C-alpha positions, -999 to +999 in steps of 0.1 A: -832-211-093-807-191-113-770-183-115-764-149-130-731-137-144-732-100-150-703-085-171-679-108-153-643-097-160-608-109-148-576-091-158-541-102-150-517-072-157-519-069-195-540-101-201-578-102-199-587-138-189-624-133-188-639-104-208-673-089-197-690-122-198-727-123-191-752-152-190-779-167-168-779-204-159-809-223-147-812-260-137-796-283-162-762-295-175-740-269-192-709-281-211-681-255-212-657-259-242-626-240-250-589-243-258-560-237-234-561-201-223-598-196-232-606-186-196-626-216-185-608-223-152-607-186-143-644-183-150-652-213-128-630-201-099-648-167-100-682-185-099-671-204-069-659-173-051-623-184-050-611-157-073-622-121-071-633-106-104-618-074-117-653-063-127-688-075-128-704-100-104-719-134-099-752-139-080-771-171-071-808-164-064-799-128-056-770-136-032-733-130-039-709-159-043-688-147-014-716-152+011-718-182+034-752-190+021-738-196-014-710-218-001-736-240+015-752-248-018-720-251-039-702-283-049-668-278-067-642-302-082-612-283-093-588-295-120-561-301-095-578-315-064-558-319-031-561-351-011-548-363+022-528-394+012-529-410+046-567-408+049-589-437+038-615-428+012-642-431+038-624-409+064-616-383+038-653-379+028-664-378+064-638-351+071-648-331+040-685-335+050-677-320+085-659-291+068-690-284+048-710-282+080-727-317+079-735-333+113-711-363+119-738-389+114-751-373+082-716-370+068-709-407+075-742-418+059-737-395+029-701-407+025-713-444+023-739-435-003-715-416-025-688-442-023-714-467-036-725-442-063-690-437-077-681-474-073-655-470-045-673-489-017-649-519-021-619-497-015-635-473+010-611-483+038-580-481+016-556-452+020-559-426-008-522-429-016-529-465-028-558-456-051-554-452-089-557-419-106-592-427-118-603-437-083-589-405-069-609-386-095-641-404-086-634-396-049-631-359-059-665-361-077-680-377-045-667-349-023-682-323-046-716-339-040-714-343-002-737-313+006-762-321-021-753-289-039-777-268-060-747-255-080-722-281-091-689-269-108-667-296-124-634-287-140-621-315-162-639-342-140-633-371-164-595-368-165-580-401-156-612-421-160-613-451-183-641-453-210-663-474-187-659-450-158-666-420-181-699-435-192-709-442-156-700-406-147-719-392-176-750-411-166-747-398-131-743-362-141-772-364-165-794-373-135-780-346-113-788-319-138-826-324-134-828-302-103-796-283-100-772-262-121-742-282-133-713-266-151-689-290-167-656-281-183-638-307-204-616-313-234-634-346-241-659-334-266-679-366-265-686-361-228-702-327-235-720-341-265-737-369-245-748-350-214-750-313-218-784-297-226-766-265-234-731-260-247-710-228-239-681-221-262-654-198-248-626-182-268-602-155-256-622-149-225-655-144-242-686-165-247-688-169-285-716-194-286-744-207-263-771-231-271-780-268-277-757-288-299-781-288-329-781-250-329-745-242-323-732-266-350-753-248-377-724-225-382-705-253-399-733-268-419-722-275-454-686-271-443-678-307-434-666-331-462-656-367-465-635-382-493-612-412-500-582-401-520-547-413-529-517-406-506-504-377-527-537-358-527-542-366-490-508-351-482-517-319-501-551-316-485-539-321-450-513-294-454-538-267-463-571-278-447-586-286-413-586-324-409-609-339-383-603-375-393-575-393-412-576-430-418-554-451-440-574-476-460-550-498-481-535-476-508-559-448-501-567-424-473-601-415-459-603-379-449-629-358-430-623-321-436-637-288-424-636-262-451-659-238-470-658-254-504-655-290-517-618-300-513-618-324-543-641-339-569-649-370-549-658-352-517-693-354-503-710-333-476-712-349-441-733-341-411-714-317-387-705-328-352-694-310-321-659-323-326-659-306-361-670-274-345-643-276-318-617-280-346-632-251-366-628-227-336-596-240-320-575-257-346-547-231-343-546-232-305-531-256-281-559-279-268-541-296-240-541-279-206 
């Protein structure tokens, strides 16, 4: 099983959203990181066949993504997912199952299983308009899984979930990645850190890094520092350097900084994290979509 992206390109007038991106994905969980405008959503929409590329192609086991065969094995949760507010959660899933070609009885059985899996069984007969934002997001995740997809594309799936729900979701996704391709885009770095076997870093429409967390953070080894300084020095350092953590401790300030050289005499090297890497690449860009 493999999903091949071959020189995939999308251009809007004078802007290149995705720039000749090539990679091959096999079963596992891939975490897609990038700032606003990096091209993540455009990439996912082309993989799903919703958006036609300007150049290049996407193939799953040799078939194009516009084919009916690919739609049968695809599960997709877009960033903005449309609901029918007057439907109950159960009816909505049954309806979506029918649209995906499931027999009525199978759709009903699968809906019940997924409502249990995303902890919505107790509100399964409530109308969607009465559900919280987090509940609607979990319902969206459930609909993406209805046809037991081999390729699962999730765009900002943990938006609106509280910490407990996010942990439950992460555990569920980790299990799903054993026998299918899961591509997960998020701004919540800790979600990617916990569940992605491989991390893909996009910037300006290009894939600038791909690999396990241990490999991709090597670029900032010996560039992460921690120190505790007085307020005056803290102010100077934060004006000129990348700060990944700032914490007031009485009359002093604890700082975690990303920079090439020691920022002050008291600074000590710290182990790099994925969050440090994100800051290193995207500190000058807007990170809220």
